DRENDO-1510 file (C-alpha; in Angstrom, 1 decimal, always signed):
<recs>
REC; n; res; u; v; w
REC; 1; UNK; -11.7; +144.4; -3.3 .
REC; 2; UNK; -13.7; +147.4; -4.4 .
REC; 3; UNK; -10.9; +148.6; -6.6 .
REC; 4; UNK; -10.6; +145.1; -8.1 .
REC; 5; UNK; -14.4; +145.3; -8.9 .
REC; 6; UNK; -14.0; +148.7; -10.5 .
REC; 7; UNK; -11.0; +147.5; -12.6 .
REC; 8; UNK; -13.0; +144.4; -13.7 .
REC; 9; UNK; -15.9; +146.7; -14.8 .
REC; 10; UNK; -13.6; +148.9; -16.8 .
REC; 11; UNK; -11.7; +146.0; -18.5 .
REC; 12; UNK; -14.8; +143.9; -19.0 .
REC; 13; UNK; -13.4; +141.0; -16.9 .
REC; 14; UNK; -16.2; +139.0; -15.4 .
REC; 15; UNK; -15.8; +136.9; -12.2 .
REC; 16; UNK; -17.7; +133.7; -11.6 .
REC; 17; UNK; -21.0; +134.0; -9.7 .
REC; 18; UNK; -20.8; +133.0; -6.0 .
REC; 19; UNK; -22.8; +129.9; -5.3 .
REC; 20; UNK; -23.8; +130.2; -1.6 .
REC; 21; UNK; -25.5; +126.9; -1.6 .
REC; 22; UNK; -22.2; +125.1; -2.5 .
REC; 23; UNK; -20.5; +127.3; +0.1 .
REC; 24; UNK; -22.8; +125.9; +2.9 .
REC; 25; UNK; -21.6; +122.4; +2.6 .
REC; 26; UNK; -19.8; +121.1; +5.7 .
REC; 27; UNK; -16.7; +119.0; +5.4 .
REC; 28; UNK; -17.7; +115.3; +5.5 .
REC; 29; UNK; -15.3; +114.5; +8.3 .
REC; 30; UNK; -17.3; +116.7; +10.7 .
REC; 31; UNK; -20.1; +114.7; +12.2 .
REC; 32; UNK; -21.5; +114.3; +15.7 .
REC; 33; UNK; -23.4; +111.4; +17.0 .
REC; 34; UNK; -26.5; +112.5; +19.0 .
REC; 35; UNK; -25.9; +109.6; +21.5 .
REC; 36; UNK; -22.5; +111.1; +22.4 .
REC; 37; UNK; -23.6; +114.6; +23.2 .
REC; 38; UNK; -23.6; +115.5; +26.8 .
REC; 39; UNK; -24.6; +118.5; +28.9 .
REC; 40; UNK; -22.0; +120.2; +31.0 .
REC; 41; UNK; -23.4; +122.4; +33.8 .
REC; 42; UNK; -20.0; +123.2; +35.4 .
REC; 43; UNK; -17.3; +123.2; +32.7 .
REC; 44; UNK; -13.7; +122.9; +34.0 .
REC; 45; UNK; -12.2; +124.1; +30.7 .
REC; 46; UNK; -13.7; +126.5; +28.1 .
REC; 47; UNK; -12.5; +127.6; +24.7 .
REC; 48; UNK; -13.4; +131.2; +23.8 .
REC; 49; UNK; -12.7; +132.7; +20.4 .
REC; 50; UNK; -12.8; +136.4; +19.8 .
REC; 51; UNK; -11.7; +137.3; +23.3 .
REC; 52; UNK; -9.7; +140.4; +22.1 .
REC; 53; UNK; -12.8; +142.0; +20.6 .
REC; 54; UNK; -15.5; +144.1; +22.2 .
REC; 55; UNK; -18.1; +141.4; +22.9 .
REC; 56; UNK; -15.4; +138.8; +23.5 .
REC; 57; UNK; -13.9; +140.9; +26.4 .
REC; 58; UNK; -17.2; +141.0; +28.1 .
REC; 59; UNK; -17.8; +137.3; +27.5 .
REC; 60; UNK; -14.4; +136.5; +29.0 .
REC; 61; UNK; -15.2; +138.7; +32.0 .
REC; 62; UNK; -18.6; +137.0; +32.6 .
REC; 63; UNK; -17.1; +133.5; +32.2 .
REC; 64; UNK; -14.4; +134.3; +34.7 .
REC; 65; UNK; -17.1; +135.5; +37.2 .
REC; 66; UNK; -19.8; +133.0; +36.5 .
REC; 67; UNK; -17.7; +129.8; +36.3 .
REC; 68; UNK; -14.6; +128.4; +38.0 .
REC; 69; UNK; -13.3; +127.2; +34.6 .
REC; 70; UNK; -9.9; +127.7; +33.0 .
REC; 71; UNK; -10.5; +129.6; +29.9 .
REC; 72; UNK; -8.4; +129.0; +26.8 .
REC; 73; UNK; -8.6; +132.1; +24.5 .
REC; 74; UNK; -7.6; +131.7; +20.9 .
REC; 75; UNK; -5.4; +134.7; +20.1 .
REC; 76; UNK; -3.2; +135.7; +17.2 .
REC; 77; UNK; +0.2; +136.2; +18.8 .
REC; 78; UNK; +3.8; +135.0; +18.5 .
REC; 79; UNK; +4.3; +134.1; +22.1 .
REC; 80; UNK; +2.3; +133.1; +25.1 .
REC; 81; UNK; +3.5; +136.3; +26.9 .
REC; 82; UNK; +2.4; +138.6; +24.1 .
REC; 83; UNK; -0.9; +136.7; +23.8 .
REC; 84; UNK; -1.5; +137.2; +27.6 .
REC; 85; UNK; -0.6; +140.8; +27.3 .
REC; 86; UNK; -3.0; +141.3; +24.4 .
REC; 87; UNK; -5.8; +139.7; +26.4 .
REC; 88; UNK; -5.0; +141.8; +29.5 .
REC; 89; UNK; -4.8; +145.0; +27.5 .
REC; 90; UNK; -8.2; +144.4; +26.0 .
REC; 91; UNK; -9.8; +143.7; +29.4 .
REC; 92; UNK; -8.0; +146.7; +30.9 .
REC; 93; UNK; -9.3; +148.9; +28.1 .
REC; 94; UNK; -12.9; +148.1; +29.1 .
REC; 95; UNK; -12.1; +148.2; +32.8 .
REC; 96; UNK; -12.7; +144.5; +33.2 .
REC; 97; UNK; -9.2; +143.2; +34.2 .
REC; 98; UNK; -9.1; +141.4; +37.5 .
REC; 99; UNK; -5.6; +140.2; +38.5 .
REC; 100; UNK; -7.0; +137.7; +40.9 .
REC; 101; UNK; -8.7; +135.8; +38.1 .
REC; 102; UNK; -5.8; +136.1; +35.5 .
REC; 103; UNK; -4.3; +132.7; +36.2 .
REC; 104; UNK; -7.5; +131.1; +34.7 .
REC; 105; UNK; -6.9; +132.9; +31.4 .
REC; 106; UNK; -4.8; +130.7; +29.1 .
REC; 107; UNK; -3.7; +132.2; +25.7 .
REC; 108; UNK; -4.0; +129.7; +22.9 .
REC; 109; UNK; -1.8; +130.8; +20.1 .
REC; 110; UNK; -3.6; +130.3; +16.8 .
REC; 111; UNK; -5.6; +131.8; +14.1 .
REC; 112; UNK; -9.3; +131.3; +13.3 .
REC; 113; UNK; -8.7; +131.7; +9.6 .
REC; 114; UNK; -6.2; +128.8; +9.4 .
REC; 115; UNK; -6.9; +125.1; +9.2 .
REC; 116; UNK; -7.1; +123.4; +12.6 .
REC; 117; UNK; -7.2; +127.0; +14.0 .
REC; 118; UNK; -3.5; +127.3; +13.2 .
REC; 119; UNK; -2.6; +124.5; +15.6 .
REC; 120; UNK; -0.6; +121.3; +14.9 .
REC; 121; UNK; -2.7; +118.1; +14.5 .
REC; 122; UNK; -1.4; +116.9; +17.8 .
REC; 123; UNK; -2.2; +120.2; +19.6 .
REC; 124; UNK; -5.7; +120.3; +18.0 .
REC; 125; UNK; -6.4; +116.7; +19.2 .
REC; 126; UNK; -5.1; +117.4; +22.7 .
REC; 127; UNK; -7.3; +120.6; +22.9 .
REC; 128; UNK; -10.3; +118.5; +21.9 .
REC; 129; UNK; -9.7; +116.2; +24.8 .
REC; 130; UNK; -9.4; +119.1; +27.3 .
REC; 131; UNK; -12.3; +121.4; +26.4 .
REC; 132; UNK; -15.7; +121.0; +28.1 .
REC; 133; UNK; -17.4; +123.9; +26.3 .
REC; 134; UNK; -16.8; +126.2; +23.3 .
REC; 135; UNK; -17.9; +129.8; +23.0 .
REC; 136; UNK; -17.3; +130.7; +19.4 .
REC; 137; UNK; -17.5; +134.5; +19.2 .
REC; 138; UNK; -14.5; +135.2; +16.9 .
REC; 139; UNK; -15.1; +136.7; +13.5 .
REC; 140; UNK; -13.7; +139.3; +11.1 .
REC; 141; UNK; -16.3; +142.0; +11.2 .
REC; 142; UNK; -16.5; +144.5; +8.4 .
REC; 143; UNK; -19.9; +145.1; +6.7 .
REC; 144; UNK; -18.2; +146.6; +3.6 .
REC; 145; UNK; -16.0; +143.6; +2.8 .
REC; 146; UNK; -17.2; +141.1; +0.3 .
REC; 147; UNK; -17.8; +137.5; +1.2 .
REC; 148; UNK; -14.5; +136.2; -0.1 .
REC; 149; UNK; -12.5; +138.5; +2.2 .
REC; 150; UNK; -14.4; +137.3; +5.2 .
REC; 151; UNK; -14.7; +133.6; +4.4 .
REC; 152; UNK; -11.5; +132.3; +5.9 .
REC; 153; UNK; -12.1; +133.6; +9.4 .
REC; 154; UNK; -15.9; +133.6; +9.5 .
REC; 155; UNK; -16.9; +130.5; +7.5 .
REC; 156; UNK; -13.9; +128.3; +7.5 .
REC; 157; UNK; -13.1; +129.3; +11.1 .
REC; 158; UNK; -16.5; +128.2; +12.2 .
REC; 159; UNK; -16.0; +124.9; +10.4 .
REC; 160; UNK; -12.8; +124.4; +12.3 .
REC; 161; UNK; -14.5; +125.1; +15.6 .
REC; 162; UNK; -17.2; +122.5; +14.6 .
REC; 163; UNK; -14.4; +120.1; +13.7 .
REC; 164; UNK; -12.9; +120.6; +17.2 .
REC; 165; UNK; -16.3; +120.0; +18.8 .
REC; 166; UNK; -16.7; +116.8; +16.8 .
REC; 167; UNK; -13.5; +115.3; +18.1 .
REC; 168; UNK; -13.1; +112.8; +21.0 .
REC; 169; UNK; -14.6; +114.7; +23.9 .
REC; 170; UNK; -18.1; +116.1; +23.2 .
REC; 171; UNK; -18.3; +119.8; +23.6 .
REC; 172; UNK; -21.4; +121.9; +24.2 .
REC; 173; UNK; -21.0; +124.6; +21.6 .
REC; 174; UNK; -22.2; +128.2; +21.6 .
REC; 175; UNK; -22.1; +130.3; +18.5 .
REC; 176; UNK; -22.2; +134.0; +18.6 .
REC; 177; UNK; -22.7; +135.5; +15.1 .
REC; 178; UNK; -24.8; +138.3; +13.6 .
REC; 179; UNK; -28.5; +137.9; +14.4 .
REC; 180; UNK; -29.4; +136.9; +10.9 .
REC; 181; UNK; -27.8; +133.5; +11.5 .
REC; 182; UNK; -29.5; +131.0; +13.8 .
REC; 183; UNK; -27.5; +128.2; +15.2 .
REC; 184; UNK; -30.5; +125.8; +15.0 .
REC; 185; UNK; -31.0; +126.6; +11.3 .
REC; 186; UNK; -27.3; +126.3; +10.6 .
REC; 187; UNK; -27.1; +122.9; +12.3 .
REC; 188; UNK; -30.2; +121.7; +10.4 .
REC; 189; UNK; -28.7; +122.8; +7.1 .
REC; 190; UNK; -25.3; +121.3; +7.8 .
REC; 191; UNK; -26.9; +118.0; +8.9 .
REC; 192; UNK; -24.4; +118.0; +11.7 .
REC; 193; UNK; -25.8; +114.8; +13.2 .
REC; 194; UNK; -25.5; +112.9; +10.0 .
REC; 195; UNK; -29.3; +112.7; +9.4 .
REC; 196; UNK; -30.6; +113.1; +5.9 .
</recs>
């Protein structure tokens, strides 16, 4: 991207200005009704994104120890076995692996940067009916990348998580993002509850 910017400067090519206000518009299909939101104190099933990253590994470890829930971990992988191996390798790297709890870790093959998290429509809907709670910690993190390079995973991925949360079963939702973003402010801006 930096090389492209340098080439544009030399050749005189100008790129359109990025309009962040228009980028902050949530898909119209994603709406929650306040009356359908419930509190889950002891979730049976949790979706965790970002489990193969540094913070995600520690979140997964804590969720395994603090709950009795089955934890679905969104992971980019070709097979369930390689996804499980990737999660295990990450936990082992940080000395967090506990074989006794491993049966509660379920790899969910997908991709945060893809529509419906890279799942089929049927699988996405089925997941929405299973999940009691979502911890969205997944992101592409690189402070030197421009917004367009990060948008698919970080912005559109969050939109797909919100789409999942807005499906049939109502899901308590936790968002872990850089500190400059506040979930409360984001929800107000997105008018997630359909209020004007």
